MARZATOR-871279 format. One record per residue (C-alpha): y, x negated, z. Coordinates in steps of 0.05 Angstrom, whole numbers, padded with zeros to 5 digits, always signed. Each point is the difference from the previous one (the first is absolute). Example, Ala and Ser with C-alpha at 12.3 -4.5 7.8 and 13.67 -1.06 7.14 Angstrom:
BEGIN
-00090-00246+00156 +00069-00027-00013 
end
This chain:
BEGIN
+00337+00648-00275 -00028-00045-00054 -00076-00002+00005 -00001-00073-00018 +00049-00018+00055 -00037+00042+00051 -00065-00036-00016 +00035-00067+00004 +00030+00014+00068 -00065+00027+00029 -00040-00059-00026 +00052-00050+00025 +00000+00030+00070 -00076+00001+00005 -00005-00072-00025 +00052-00024+00051 -00038+00034+00057 -00064-00034-00023 +00034-00068-00004 +00029+00007+00070 -00069+00018+00027 -00034-00058-00035 +00052-00052+00016 +00011+00025+00071 -00017-00066+00033 +00050-00040-00039 +00054+00053+00008 -00008+00005+00074 +00000-00075+00009 +00066-00003-00037 +00035+00062+00028 -00027+00002+00071 +00004-00074+00017 +00048-00033+00049 +00052-00046-00032 +00059-00046+00016 +00057+00043+00028 +00058-00043-00025 +00008+00026-00072 +00006+00071+00026 +00048-00022+00054 +00045-00031-00052 -00003+00064-00040 +00019+00039+00063 +00062-00042+00010 +00022+00001-00073 -00015+00075-00007 +00036+00015+00065 +00063-00036-00024 -00001+00040-00064 -00007+00065+00039 +00059-00019+00043 +00042-00011-00062 -00024+00067-00027 +00024+00034+00064 +00068-00034-00008 +00003+00026-00071 -00011+00073+00020 +00041-00002+00065 +00066+00019-00035 -00033+00062-00029 -00034+00022+00065 +00042+00061+00013 -00005+00023-00072 -00075-00010-00005 -00028+00018+00068 +00049+00042+00041 +00017+00073+00001 +00069-00017-00025 -00028-00032-00062 -00039+00021-00061 -00046+00049+00036 +00025+00045+00056 -00048+00015+00056 -00020+00069-00025 -00022-00028-00068 -00045-00054+00028 -00063+00043+00010 +00008+00026-00071 +00008-00067-00035 -00026-00057+00044 -00047+00026+00054 -00054+00030-00045 -00065+00010+00038 +00027-00032+00063 +00054+00052+00010 -00037+00061-00023 +00004+00026+00072 +00071-00026+00010 +00057+00050+00004 +00061-00013-00044 +00050+00022+00052 +00025+00058-00042 -00057+00050-00009 -00040-00029+00059 +00019-00044+00059 +00002-00074-00019 -00060-00041+00021 -00075+00008+00004 -00016+00072+00015 -00067-00001+00036 -00063-00040+00013 -00028+00011-00069 +00065-00026-00030 -00006-00063+00044 -00072-00010-00025 +00023+00007-00072 +00054-00052+00012 -00047-00050+00034 -00056+00006-00051 +00047-00001-00060 +00013-00075+00006 +00072+00011-00022 +00036-00017+00065 +00073-00014+00012 +00043+00004+00062 +00059+00016-00045 -00029+00069-00012 +00019+00018+00071 +00068-00035+00007 +00040-00027-00058 +00074-00004+00019 +00036-00064-00024 -00003-00028+00071 -00075+00011+00005 -00010-00031-00069 +00039-00061+00022 -00044-00008+00062 -00062+00011-00043 +00021-00055-00048 +00014-00046+00059 -00071+00011+00027 -00029-00012-00068 +00039-00064-00008 -00023-00024+00069 -00073+00017-00016 +00004-00037-00066 +00032-00061+00032 -00055+00001+00053 -00053+00003-00054 +00033-00057-00038 +00001-00044+00063 -00070+00021+00019 +00018+00030+00068 -00049+00054+00021 -00021-00004-00072 -00050+00057-00005 +00045+00048+00038 +00060-00023-00041 -00037+00011-00065 -00021+00070+00020 +00071+00017+00023 +00031-00029-00064 -00047+00039-00045 +00010+00066+00038 +00076-00007+00002 +00007-00024-00072 -00046+00054-00028 +00036+00052+00044 +00067-00023-00029 -00023+00011-00071 -00033+00066+00017 +00069+00025+00020 +00036-00025-00062 -00021-00040-00061 +00056+00010-00049 +00009-00075-00004 -00074-00013-00015 -00007-00063-00041 -00057-00048+00019 -00010+00029+00070 -00074+00009-00016 -00008-00076+00006 +00023+00002+00072 -00040+00063+00017 -00065-00027-00029 +00004-00069+00031 +00023+00026+00067 -00060+00047+00005 -00047-00058-00013 +00036-00047+00048 -00009+00052+00054 -00076-00008-00007 +00002-00076-00003 +00005-00053+00054 +00062-00030-00032 +00026-00027+00067 -00057-00050+00010 +00044-00058-00026 +00073-00019-00004 +00019+00054+00050 +00028+00009+00069 -00065+00033+00020 -00043-00060-00019 +00051-00049+00031 -00005+00038+00066 -00076+00002-00004 -00005-00074-00013 +00049-00017+00056 -00041+00040+00050 -00066-00031-00023 +00030-00070+00001 +00023+00008+00071 -00071+00019+00021 -00030-00057-00040 -00036+00048-00047 +00035-00016-00066 -00027-00049-00052 +00057-00047-00017 +00008-00036-00067 -00010-00067+00035 -00056+00023+00046 -00071+00029-00004 -00007+00045-00061 +00065-00026-00031 +00033+00068+00012 -00056+00039-00033 -00035+00018+00065 -00061-00029+00035 -00064+00030+00029 -00019-00003+00073 -00007-00070+00029 -00004-00031+00070 +00075-00012-00004 +00014+00071-00023 -00057+00046+00020 +00032+00060-00036 +00019-00040-00062 +00069-00012-00029 +00038+00052-00040 +00027-00016-00070 +00074-00001-00014 -00009+00043-00062 -00054+00053+00010 -00034+00027-00062 +00020+00069-00023 -00031+00053-00047 +00007-00014-00074 -00002+00072-00025 +00073+00018+00014 +00021-00059-00042 -00048+00021-00055 +00032+00070+00000 +00070-00030-00004 -00023-00040-00060 -00030+00063-00031 +00065+00038+00012 +00039-00055-00034 -00047+00000-00060 +00005+00075-00005 +00076-00005+00004 +00005-00049-00057 -00056+00029-00043 +00024+00072+00003 +00072-00022-00012 -00021-00042-00060 -00042+00053-00034 +00055+00052+00011 +00044-00044-00045 -00026+00032-00063 +00065+00019-00035 +00031-00024-00064 +00049-00047+00036 -00057-00039+00033 -00040-00002-00064 +00059-00029-00039 +00018-00048+00056 +00071+00029+00008 -00011+00026+00071 +00028-00059+00038 +00062-00001-00043 +00012+00074+00014 -00008-00012+00075 +00049-00057+00001 +00052+00038-00039 -00001+00060+00047 +00049-00003+00058 -00043+00032+00054 -00036-00061+00028 +00027-00062-00037 +00034-00051+00045 +00041-00034-00055 +00029+00018-00067 -00059-00022-00044 +00028+00021-00068 +00028-00069-00018 -00064-00035+00021 -00042+00049-00041 +00043-00011-00061 -00007-00076+00009 -00076-00004+00007 -00018+00054-00050 -00054+00054+00005 -00064-00041-00006 -00001-00034+00068 +00010+00068+00033 -00054+00031-00043 -00050-00054+00019 +00020+00010+00073 -00009+00076-00006 -00070-00006-00030 -00019-00054+00050 +00021+00041+00060 -00034+00063-00027 -00067-00034-00013 +00003-00040+00065 +00008+00065+00039 -00055+00035-00040 -00050-00057+00010 +00019-00018+00072 -00062+00035+00028 -00039-00058-00029 +00025-00039+00060 -00045+00043+00043 -00059-00019-00045 +00016-00074+00010 +00009+00007+00075 -00064+00040+00006 -00041-00049-00042 +00025-00058+00041 -00013+00035+00066 -00070+00023-00021 -00017-00070-00021 +00018-00026+00069 -00033+00057+00038 -00071-00026-00005 -00027+00068-00023 -00064-00006-00039 +00000+00019-00074 -00036+00063-00019 -00072-00008-00022 -00055+00044-00028 +00011+00076-00002 +00069-00007+00033 +00024-00046-00056 -00027+00048-00052 +00035+00059+00032 +00065-00040+00003 -00006-00015-00074 -00010+00075-00012 +00063+00016+00040 +00040-00052-00039 -00026+00031-00064 +00023+00068+00026 +00070-00028+00011 -00001-00029-00070 -00021+00066-00030 +00053+00038+00040 +00055-00046-00023 -00024+00003-00072 -00002+00077+00001 +00071+00003+00028 +00024-00051-00052 -00029+00044-00055 +00048+00057+00016 +00069-00034+00001 +00034+00066-00011 -00022+00020+00071 +00030-00062+00032 +00074+00019-00004 +00047+00048+00035 +00019+00034-00065 -00013-00008-00073 +00039-00055-00035 +00006-00050+00057 -00013-00069-00031 -00040-00024+00061 -00064+00036-00021 -00025-00057-00044 +00014-00052+00054 -00036+00040+00053 -00060+00011-00045 -00002-00074-00018 +00002-00020+00074 -00058+00047+00014 -00037-00029-00059 +00008-00070+00029 -00023+00025+00068 -00062+00030-00033 -00017-00067-00033 +00010-00037+00066 -00044+00049+00038 -00053-00004-00054 +00002-00076+00003 -00011+00003+00076 -00058+00048-00010 -00032-00047-00049 +00012-00063+00041 -00024+00030+00065 +00002-00048+00060 +00028-00055-00045 +00065+00040-00005 +00018-00022+00071 +00005-00073-00020 +00043+00018-00060 +00046+00042+00045 +00008-00058+00048 +00019-00046-00057 +00052+00050-00023 +00025+00007+00071 +00014-00075+00001 +00033+00003-00069 +00038+00057-00034 -00012+00049+00057 +00025-00048+00054 +00054+00033+00042 +00048-00058-00010 +00013+00019-00073 +00012+00074+00013 +00038-00009+00064 +00041-00057-00029 +00022+00043-00059 +00014+00057+00049 +00043-00044+00045 +00040-00025-00060 +00008+00071-00026 +00023+00027+00067 +00049-00057+00013 +00032+00008-00069 -00001+00075+00008 +00033-00005+00069 +00054-00046-00028 +00018+00049-00056 -00015+00068+00031 +00014+00031+00068 -00059+00047+00007 -00008-00003+00075 -00042-00034+00053 -00065+00030-00025 -00005-00053-00055 -00004-00060+00048 -00045+00042+00045 -00048+00006-00058 +00003-00075-00011 -00014-00011+00074 -00069+00030-00012 -00017-00062-00041 -00014-00033+00067 -00064+00040+00007 -00018-00006-00074 -00017-00074+00000 +00068-00032+00015 -00010+00002+00076 -00037-00067+00011 +00052-00037-00043 +00057+00034+00039 -00032-00018+00067 -00009-00073-00021 +00072-00003-00025 +00025+00029+00065 -00040-00050+00041 +00028-00059-00040 +00071+00026+00008 -00007+00012+00075 -00034-00067+00009 +00061-00033-00031 +00045+00039+00048 -00043-00021+00059 +00007-00073-00020 +00075+00010-00001 -00002+00025+00072 -00002+00075-00009 -00041+00038+00054 -00055+00023-00048 -00068+00017+00032 -00054-00051-00017 -00047+00054-00028 +00052+00020-00052 +00011-00068-00030 -00071-00027+00000 -00056+00022-00046 -00032+00042+00055 -00060+00039-00023 -00010+00073+00016 -00054+00021+00049 -00065-00038-00006 -00052+00044-00034 -00055-00025+00047 +00030+00026+00065 -00050+00044+00036 +00045+00061+00010 +00007+00013-00075 -00042+00054-00034 -00060-00024-00040 -00049+00058+00008 -00045+00017-00058 +00010+00076+00002 +00012+00027-00070 -00001+00067-00033 -00055+00007-00052 +00018+00009-00073 -00031+00069-00004 +00046+00025+00056 +00063-00026-00034 -00022+00028-00068 -00017+00067+00032 +00068+00004+00035 +00036-00018-00065 -00040+00052-00038 +00016+00052+00052 +00074-00014-00006 -00003+00003-00076 -00038+00066+00003 +00051+00027+00049 +00057-00020-00047 -00035+00032-00060 -00012+00065+00038 +00071+00001+00026 +00029-00007-00070 -00050+00035-00046 -00026+00055+00045 +00067+00012+00035 -00024-00023+00068 +00067-00033+00014 +00017-00048+00056 -00050+00032+00047 -00060-00026-00039 +00032-00068-00010 +00014-00010+00074 -00068+00027+00019 -00034-00050-00048 +00037-00059+00030 -00014+00022+00071 -00074+00011-00016 -00004-00068-00033 +00034-00033+00060 -00044+00036+00050 -00063-00020-00037 +00021-00073-00006 +00017+00000+00074 -00068+00025+00020 -00036-00049-00046 +00044-00058+00021 -00009+00014+00074 -00075+00000-00004 -00001-00064-00042 +00049-00035+00047 -00043+00016+00061 -00061-00026-00035 +00032-00064-00026 +00047-00014+00058 -00031-00068+00018 -00007-00025-00072 +00051-00050-00026 +00022-00002-00072 +00012-00067-00036 +00075+00009-00010 +00051-00051-00024 +00056+00041+00031 -00013+00047+00059 +00011+00075-00001 +00067+00026+00021 -00033+00059+00037 -00065+00022+00029 -00045+00049-00037 +00041+00061+00020 +00065-00033-00018 -00026-00023-00067 -00023+00071-00017 +00068+00028+00020 +00039-00053-00038 -00044+00007-00062 +00008+00075+00001 +00076-00006+00006 +00002-00049-00058 -00043+00045-00044 +00039+00063+00017 +00068-00033-00010 -00018-00032-00066 -00031+00064-00027 +00062+00040+00022 +00047-00049-00034 -00040+00001-00065 -00003+00076-00001 +00074+00004+00015 +00014-00048-00058 -00037+00042-00052 +00046-00003-00061 +00038+00063-00021 -00038+00007-00066 -00005+00067-00032 -00075-00013-00005 -00006+00003+00076 +00019+00073+00015 -00030-00004+00070 +00042-00060+00021 +00042+00043+00048 -00063+00028+00033 -00030-00070+00007 +00064-00027+00031 -00001+00059+00049 -00067-00026+00026 +00030-00067+00018 +00067+00030+00019 -00012+00007+00075 -00017-00073+00008 +00055-00024-00046 +00048+00043+00040 -00025-00025+00067 +00002-00073-00019 +00064+00012-00041 -00027-00044-00056 +00022+00045-00057 +00003-00046-00060 +00053+00013-00053 +00001-00062-00045 +00042+00009-00062 +00059-00047+00003 +00038+00001-00066 -00059+00039-00029 -00018+00025-00051 +00067-00026-00025 +00063-00025+00033 +00061+00045-00009 +00040-00011-00063 +00065+00028+00028 +00048-00016+00056 +00007+00061+00044 +00048+00012+00058 +00013+00060+00043 +00068+00035+00006 +00010+00051+00056 +00060+00047+00001 +00017+00044+00059 +00045+00061-00012 +00034+00020+00064 +00020+00070+00022 +00066-00005-00037 -00034-00019-00065 +00021-00073+00002 -00051-00049-00027 -00018-00062+00040 -00041-00059-00023 -00051-00016+00053 +00011-00075+00004 -00059-00021+00043 -00063-00031-00029 -00040+00014-00042 +00056+00037-00036 +00043-00059-00022 +00017+00005-00073 +00013-00075-00004 -00065-00020+00034 -00003-00070-00030 +00013-00050+00057 -00017-00073-00015 -00033-00038+00029 -00048+00052+00030 -00028-00041+00058 -00022+00053+00049 -00046+00057-00020 +00039+00064+00007 -00050+00057+00010 +00053+00050-00022 -00017-00021-00070 -00071+00024+00007 +00024+00065+00030 +00047+00006-00059 -00058-00009-00049 -00039+00054+00037 +00058+00048-00001 +00009-00013-00074 -00069+00026-00015 -00055-00047+00024 -00016+00047+00058 -00008+00074-00008 +00051+00044+00037 +00039-00060+00025 +00064+00019-00038 +00003+00068+00032 -00015-00027+00070 +00054-00052-00009 +00051+00053-00022 -00016+00040+00062 +00010-00062+00043 +00069-00011-00031 +00019+00072+00017 -00018-00012+00073 +00032-00068+00002 +00065+00026-00027 +00001+00055+00052 -00015-00050+00055 +00057-00045-00022 +00049+00058-00004 -00007+00034+00067 -00054+00047-00025 +00039+00026-00059 -00050+00010-00057 +00011-00023-00071 -00002+00049-00057 -00051-00037-00042 -00032-00067-00015 -00013-00025-00071 -00047-00058-00015 +00003-00033-00068 -00037-00057-00032 +00042-00052-00036 -00044-00029-00055 +00013-00058-00047 -00044-00045-00042 -00019-00067+00030 +00052-00055-00009 -00013-00042-00063 -00010-00074+00013 +00067-00036+00007 +00042+00063+00012 +00041+00017+00061 -00040+00051+00042 +00060+00037+00027 +00035+00007-00066 -00064+00021-00036 -00017+00053+00053 +00071+00028+00001 +00000+00006-00076 -00070+00028-00009 -00011+00044+00061 -00017+00074-00008 -00004+00052+00055 -00059+00045+00012 -00001+00055+00053 -00055-00006+00052 +00013+00056+00049 +00058+00044+00023 -00005+00036+00067 +00044+00049+00038 +00004-00025+00071 +00006+00070+00029 -00061+00028-00037 -00046-00059-00008 -00058-00002+00049 +00004-00054+00054 +00070-00020-00025 +00036+00022+00065 +00007-00038+00065 -00055+00020+00048 +00020+00027+00069 -00027-00061+00038 +00041-00047-00045 +00063+00041+00009 -00009+00000+00076 -00012-00075+00000 +00067-00012-00034 +00039+00051+00040 +00007+00049-00058 +00003+00075+00012 -00060+00045-00011 -00016+00027-00069 +00013+00072-00018 -00059+00046-00005 -00035-00001-00068 +00035-00063-00024 -00062-00044+00003 -00044+00003-00062 -00074-00019-00003 -00055-00001-00052 -00072-00001+00025 -00064-00018-00036 -00051+00008+00055 -00017+00065+00037 +00047+00020+00055 -00047+00000+00060 -00052-00047+00027 -00051+00057+00000 +00008+00008-00075 -00004-00075-00013 -00061-00006+00044 -00039+00047-00045 +00010-00048-00058 -00028-00060+00038 -00072-00023-00004 -00027+00017+00070 -00048-00059-00004 +00054-00050-00020 +00009-00028+00072 -00076-00006+00007 -00008-00061-00045 +00046-00048+00036 -00030+00022+00066 -00070-00011-00026 +00021-00069-00025 +00026-00017+00069 -00067+00022+00028 -00035-00048-00047 +00047-00056+00021 -00015+00015+00073 -00074-00007-00014 +00012-00067-00033 +00043-00022+00059 -00056+00018+00048 -00049-00039-00042 +00047-00060+00000 +00007+00004+00076 -00076+00002+00007 -00007-00060-00045 +00052-00040+00039 -00036+00014+00065 -00066-00023-00030 +00033-00065-00025 +00031-00015+00068 -00067+00013+00034 -00034-00047-00049 +00050-00055+00014 -00010+00008+00075 -00075-00006-00008 +00009-00063-00042 +00046-00031+00052 -00048+00013+00058 -00040-00061+00023 -00073+00002-00015 
end
């Protein structure tokens, strides 16, 4: 590894830990506050609709992707998809199918890679599974049993992809946001749950109505209502929304900086995309010839830099939220230390900018200069903040109201996505990404627009609830049941915990400690903060902090939420380490965060049309040679030679599968050839084919103004991908359970072929496992149990205090 880059990364990490410890009050007032639930509710509805469309997209491919009659037969699943979860799972050939003993069950549970389709995956079961997933998603969208629906949707959707992901293309958007919705209270508004709650409270006279006391925002105890009146829209934690915004910024930023190829530098990328058949809705060649190259070049550069700089939206949102939080500016030694940390960030960025040759995947990529220049600008900004000190906050707030205001960035993004959606069919993940704008600053505007629209409908006689068409405020911040305690972790504790984690990471990578040291460092840091926080909370239980917005949780909940935010953000950043040759330990670092990324299923793979869009039109041709030697064109998608339908209105996921078979995914071509052998046998009463041949039909992109079909037919060239013998190829024969299901006779002895990568027996595989691997999730659960007990103790103390206050004196 480059010494300069190593020093830069270490200095940057230490500086960030210091800044978090110093600005802890402002950060917790922003992340751990309770906020209006309506923007997140709108996001839930929009995101749920996109997920329903996504399920409709993949439903026609369900048998191919997820069943034992599709791409992967049952015996191959533990080899290719199960990974750590199925290390103790028999493949049904060498060992009985299923989990083999209690240790195997423990490995499955602690792996975090769960799927019901590991245990039953016939086409009928897959159909029922998809139906359950659709029902759970619909329930989440409507807000019925929202928390349970969110958990079920996440488990079922992740389990679906853990059985088959050959169609993967944007699914990380759904996985990442579903995981965060599961932790949120997204059903507190615009939901069946909240409607039922309000109806029950209204019947008992305990609900604050828009035209009554509290104007719908709740009211404290009074002679007319001794227990107070509940608000229509209860406040919810802000931190899940902050993480959704962070995920979105990571998505755009990583995708933008991956666009480092020649086509993006020259501005020709968008033209190449629009001339390729795979995702274009319309024949764009005439339009491209009419407008010329320069509008498309400007659009390419604009989209690239908008994606690269989109994380600045987080800066604007944070500056605006910190300005409203009421947190005091740093003074004295704290301000001096903050300046030192900002200076450390500036030095780290400058050192990295000085070695541009270390900032690329391989020598010769033109993006090195741009990346170095961006780091140089970051160094200057950090140095300016270090010099300005506390005055930098006012400048940041001015920028947040001007060029860093979300309306500019989100407005450009909305325009880009709408035009992109009109021209390209890339799937439901694109509008799902845009739905996240509702928690990035567009939420209040969307809520106000919805209220105006519903108010108009109410005036026309539609049965719209009064609370949805009036400007009803969210829960009043002065209500007595909201958290306002003054308990806070000291800066030295946060700095010490951060330093312990950094030390654990360094030992894990440099000294070869591995994941054990990393997990132990996090658990030690969490345990220490829990002990310190518990003592401080007991001491300061009766003190009230001067808050503009109340806390979303009590002291224990704030510590748990803050720890989850920190761990998740660190895991995502480690996982997103760029594949530069100057980072030889990238794989080891990603292995540290791997268990959490696997559990949450938030693996980020952002590289759409990067580093360059394809410059060729490629299609797949499959030929099956039967037992008599006759060749048959396999006419089902994605093998159509004339795959140029216009207009292309509905996103056909076979096209993504075709791209993966053609080389975007390793081993997909051979797996697909094996599938065609089995499919031919299934369609011909069990009679196997002799062989399957897969070829790539390749032709240059259609010149502007030319006919796509004529050009492809004239220019296409054939390139062999794979040729398999159906009798000798492993996993290319119908499995016994499939034959029995379709009434076919049993196979002859020795006709089934297999190829194994993992050891044959569970006993052998067990020796290769880390015996302490299941310990870390169990220890983490123990820490969560301690936090839950602390939270229960705190709730009891709060209830007792309210009872004492209510007693007559």
